[in-house]
C-alpha positions in Angstrom: -10.1 -0.7 0.6 -12.7 -3.4 0.4 -11.9 -7.1 0.4 -12.2 -7.0 -3.4 -8.9 -5.1 -3.6 -6.7 -7.7 -1.9 -8.0 -11.1 -3.1 -7.4 -12.9 -6.3 -8.7 -16.0 -8.1 -6.1 -17.3 -10.6 -8.6 -19.7 -12.0 -11.6 -17.4 -12.4 -10.8 -16.1 -15.9 -10.4 -17.5 -19.4 -8.8 -15.8 -22.4 -10.7 -14.7 -25.4 -7.9 -13.7 -27.7 -4.1 -14.1 -27.4 -1.3 -12.2 -29.1 2.0 -13.6 -30.2 3.9 -13.0 -26.9 3.8 -15.9 -24.5 1.0 -15.6 -22.1 0.0 -12.1 -23.3 -3.6 -11.3 -24.3 -5.3 -8.6 -26.3 -8.6 -9.2 -24.6 -9.7 -11.3 -21.7 -13.2 -12.5 -20.7 -13.8 -13.3 -17.0 -16.1 -16.1 -16.1 -16.3 -14.8 -12.5 -17.6 -11.3 -13.4 -18.7 -11.9 -17.0 -16.6 -8.8 -17.9 -14.6 -8.3 -21.0 -11.2 -6.5 -20.7 -9.1 -5.0 -23.5 -5.7 -3.5 -23.9 -5.8 0.4 -23.8 -9.1 0.3 -22.0 -9.7 2.9 -19.3 -10.8 1.5 -16.0 -10.8 2.2 -12.3 -8.3 0.5 -9.9 -7.9 0.2 -6.2 -4.6 1.6 -4.9 -4.0 2.2 -1.3 -7.2 3.3 0.5 -8.9 4.8 -2.6 -9.9 4.1 -6.2 -8.2 5.8 -9.1 -8.7 6.1 -12.9 -6.3 3.9 -14.8 -5.5 2.5 -18.2 -4.8 -1.2 -19.0 -1.4 -1.4 -20.8 -1.0 -5.2 -21.0 -3.0 -8.3 -20.1 -1.0 -11.4 -19.3 -1.4 -14.8 -17.8 1.5 -15.4 -15.5 2.8 -19.0 -15.0 4.8 -20.3 -12.1 7.9 -20.0 -14.3 7.6 -16.4 -15.3 5.6 -14.5 -12.7 7.8 -11.4 -12.8 6.0 -9.0 -10.4 2.5 -10.4 -11.0 0.5 -13.2 -9.3 0.0 -16.5 -11.0 -2.9 -16.3 -13.4 -4.5 -13.4 -15.4 -3.0 -10.0 -14.5 -3.4 -6.5 -15.9 -0.5 -4.0 -16.2 -2.2 -0.6 -15.3 -1.0 3.0 -15.5 -2.7 5.3 -13.1 -3.9 8.6 -14.7 -1.8 11.4 -13.3 0.8 9.1 -11.8 4.4 8.6 -12.9 5.2 5.5 -14.9 7.2 4.2 -11.9 3.8 3.4 -10.3 2.6 1.2 -13.1 1.9 -2.2 -11.7 0.5 -5.6 -12.4 -2.9 -6.1 -10.6 -5.4 -9.0 -10.5 -9.0 -8.5 -11.7 -10.5 -8.0 -8.2 -8.6 -4.7 -8.0 -10.0 -3.2 -11.2 -13.5 -1.9 -12.0 -15.2 -0.8 -15.2 -15.1 2.9 -15.8 -18.9 3.1 -15.8 -21.6 4.7 -13.6 -21.4 1.9 -11.0 -17.6 2.1 -10.8 -17.6 5.9 -10.6 -20.3 5.8 -7.9 -18.2 3.4 -5.9 -15.1 5.6 -6.3 -17.0 8.7 -5.2 -18.6 6.9 -2.2 -15.3 5.7 -0.9 -13.7 9.1 -1.4 -16.6 10.9 0.3 -16.5 8.6 3.2 -12.9 9.2 3.8 -13.3 13.0 3.5 -16.3 13.0 5.8 -14.5 11.0 8.4 -11.5 13.4 8.3 -13.7 16.4 8.4 -15.3 15.1 11.6 -11.9 14.4 13.1 -10.8 18.0 12.2 -13.9 19.5 13.8 -13.5 17.4 16.9 -9.8 18.5 17.2 -10.8 22.1 16.8 -13.4 21.9 19.6 -10.8 20.3 21.9 -8.4 23.2 21.2 -11.1 25.8 21.9 -12.0 24.1 25.2 -8.4 24.1 26.3 -7.9 27.7 25.4 -4.9 26.9 23.2 -6.2 28.0 19.9 -9.5 28.5 18.2 -10.5 26.9 14.9 -10.5 30.3 13.2 -7.0 31.2 14.5 -5.6 27.8 13.5 -7.0 28.2 10.0 -5.8 31.8 9.7 -2.3 30.9 10.9 -2.1 28.0 8.5 -3.3 30.2 5.6 -0.8 32.9 6.4 2.0 30.3 6.6 1.4 28.8 3.2 -2.1 29.5 1.9 -3.4 26.2 3.1 -5.8 24.7 5.6 -4.7 22.5 8.5 -5.3 19.4 6.4 -2.8 20.5 3.8 -5.3 21.5 1.1 -4.8 25.0 -0.3 -7.8 27.3 0.2 -9.9 27.7 -3.0 -8.9 30.8 -4.9 -5.7 31.3 -2.9 -2.9 33.0 -4.8 -0.3 30.6 -6.1 -2.6 27.6 -6.1 -1.1 24.7 -8.0 -2.8 21.6 -9.5 -3.0 18.9 -6.9 -1.9 16.2 -9.3 0.8 15.5 -11.8 -0.3 15.2 -15.4 1.1 12.5 -17.7 3.2 15.2 -19.5 5.5 15.3 -16.4 4.4 18.6 -14.8 5.4 18.9 -11.2 2.7 19.1 -8.6 2.7 20.1 -4.9 2.6 17.1 -2.6 1.0 16.9 0.8 3.6 16.0 3.4 3.1 13.0 5.7 5.1 13.3 8.9 5.1 10.3 11.1 5.8 10.1 14.9 8.0 7.1 15.0 8.5 6.0 18.7 12.1 6.0 19.9 11.9 2.3 20.7 11.1 1.5 17.0 13.9 3.7 15.8 16.3 1.6 17.9 14.8 -1.5 16.4 15.4 -0.1 12.9 19.0 0.5 13.6 19.5 -2.9 15.1 17.7 -4.4 12.1 20.1 -2.6 9.7 23.2 -3.7 11.6 22.1 -7.3 11.8 21.6 -7.6 8.0 24.2 -5.2 6.6 27.0 -5.5 9.1 26.6 -8.9 10.7 25.2 -10.6 7.5 22.3 -12.2 9.3 18.7 -12.7 8.1 15.2 -12.5 9.4 13.6 -15.9 9.8 11.1 -16.6 7.0 8.3 -17.2 7.0 7.8 -14.9 10.0 5.2 -15.2 12.8 3.3 -13.1 13.0 3.3 -12.1 9.3 2.5 -8.7 8.0 -1.0 -9.8 7.1 -1.6 -11.2 10.6 -0.2 -8.0 12.3 -2.5 -5.8 10.2 -5.5 -8.1 11.0 -4.7 -7.9 14.7 -4.3 -4.1 14.5 -7.7 -3.9 12.8 -9.3 -5.9 15.7 -7.4 -3.7 18.2 -8.8 -0.5 16.6 -12.3 -1.8 16.5 -12.4 -3.0 20.1 -10.3 -0.2 21.7 -11.2 3.4 22.3 -9.1 5.6 20.1 -9.3 9.0 18.6 -9.2 7.6 15.0 -12.0 8.8 12.7 -14.7 6.3 11.8 -12.8 3.1 12.8 -15.6 0.8 11.9 -15.8 2.2 8.4 -12.2 2.9 7.5 -9.9 0.5 9.4 -10.3 -2.4 7.1 -9.9 -0.2 4.0 -6.7 1.4 5.2 -5.2 -1.9 6.5 -5.9 -3.5 3.1 -4.3 -0.6 1.4 -1.2 -0.9 3.6 -1.0 -4.6 2.8 -1.1 -3.8 -0.9 1.6 -1.2 -0.5 3.7 -3.8 1.3 3.2 -6.5 -1.4 4.0 -3.9 -4.1 7.1 -2.5 -2.5 8.7 -5.5 -0.7 10.9 -6.8 -3.4 11.5 -3.4 -4.9 12.5 -1.1 -2.0 12.3 -2.9 1.4 15.2 -5.3 1.1 18.9 -4.9 1.8 21.3 -6.3 -0.7 22.2 -9.3 1.5 18.5 -10.3 1.6 17.8 -10.4 -2.1 18.9 -13.9 -2.6 16.7 -15.0 0.3 13.8 -13.2 -1.4 14.4 -15.0 -4.6 14.5 -18.3 -2.7 11.2 -17.5 -0.9 9.4 -16.7 -4.2 10.7 -19.9 -5.7 9.6 -22.0 -2.7 6.1 -20.5 -2.2 5.1 -18.9 -5.4 7.0 -19.5 -8.7 8.8 -22.8 -8.2 7.9 -25.7 -10.5 6.8 -27.8 -7.5 4.3 -25.2 -6.3 0.7 -25.9 -7.1 -1.3 -22.9 -8.4 -4.1 -23.5 -6.0 -1.7 -23.3 -3.1 0.1 -20.2 -4.3 -2.8 -18.1 -5.5 -3.3 -16.5 -2.1 0.4 -16.2 -1.2 1.8 -12.7 -1.0 4.9 -11.3 0.6 2.7 -10.0 3.4 2.0 -13.6 4.3 5.7 -14.5 4.5 7.5 -11.4 5.9 6.8 -9.9 9.3 7.1 -6.8 11.6 10.7 -6.0 10.7 9.9 -5.4 7.0 6.6 -3.8 7.8 8.4 -1.2 10.0 10.8 -0.5 7.1 7.8 0.1 4.9 6.0 2.4 7.4 9.0 4.7 7.8 9.3 4.8 4.0 5.6 5.5 3.5 5.9 9.3 3.4 8.1 9.1 0.4 5.7 6.6 -1.3 2.8 8.9 -0.6 4.8 11.9 -2.0 5.2 10.0 -5.3 1.5 9.3 -5.4 -1.5 11.5 -6.3 -3.2 11.0 -2.9 -5.0 14.2 -1.9 -4.3 16.1 1.3 -7.4 14.9 3.2 -6.5 11.2 2.4 -2.9 11.8 3.4 -4.0 13.2 6.8 -6.4 10.3 7.3 -3.8 7.6 6.5 -1.2 9.4 8.7 -3.5 9.2 11.7 -4.0 5.5 11.2 -0.3 4.8 10.6 0.8 6.7 13.7 -1.7 4.6 15.6 -0.2 1.4 14.0 3.3 2.6 15.1 2.1 2.9 18.6 0.5 -0.6 18.4 3.8 -2.0 17.2 5.6 -0.3 20.1 3.2 -1.7 22.6 3.5 -5.3 21.2 7.1 -5.2 20.2 8.1 -8.3 22.1 5.6 -10.5 20.3 6.0 -8.9 16.8 9.7 -8.4 16.3 12.4 -11.0 16.1 15.0 -10.8 18.9 17.8 -13.0 17.3 18.3 -13.1 13.5 19.4 -16.2 11.7 23.0 -16.7 10.5 22.9 -18.1 7.0 25.0 -21.0 5.7 28.4 -20.3 4.2 27.1 -21.3 0.7 24.4 -18.5 1.0 27.1 -15.9 1.8 29.2 -17.2 -1.2 26.3 -16.9 -3.5 25.5 -13.4 -2.4 29.0 -12.2 -2.8 29.6 -14.0 -6.2 
């Protein structure tokens, strides 16, 4: 994902027409892009590492008092074509594009780059297997096809019997999903168990804001990939895109699925302090996301949950395989730098905090 997908400018738009609901608009004119947006308009939207067709369901200007799940300023509630309604989300204008020739060209270019990179990686892997005498590319493809009618990357061969649509229509038809199996290092599995025990059994909390934050970790990982020899496909081209996508996934899922019950009050306090509180200035909070407050502990929770998130998306098999390679590399990076990324001792909250949580 390009930098467009992860930045926002709360003051870059002005409203053209408002409806009766507070802060809700029927149309919005952006002074930054000179674009006009309307409810029910079809558009393109960044999600993860790729761009998908979507529809604008609502347009709303969020204030510090009622941000819900959106950032302060103009936001668009979008529904991704072919996705379940549970993936509807509020996004800022930098994440949406017009459904026109320029937008479609950008969507195709990003998709083709990802596919080309993965194809190169598959070809290289096949050559390595041939050289070692373990298996030939043809044998690998044949074995995969006989096992399930699919290629090594998880995409069914064209014309194969039993082929299903690789997406889920809005009418709720079930589609086959590409599996994303991660190789979580044993050290990180232990950290996950310790993290769970500290919060749920010992009633302790991760220190917030963390250092390094999720955003900083992903930035450091990006530098690591670009300056270190790895087997990852097209690191110069794809690393920033995938790291930006992971950051968006984290910001989207943090409050919804990455917290234990004992942490939810802390989450509410953090949002009030840094984002929604009456004392927070819009210019100070416009760039604040959960990825700039939470750290490695919650990032690791997200990464091990990522296969299920991907299963609920419409990401194609090639993209799943591509993201899997980068996430596995990220897991190895977390393992190698665990001492500087993960917190050793958790905080014990005040008695009043515990009383509030249990009340």
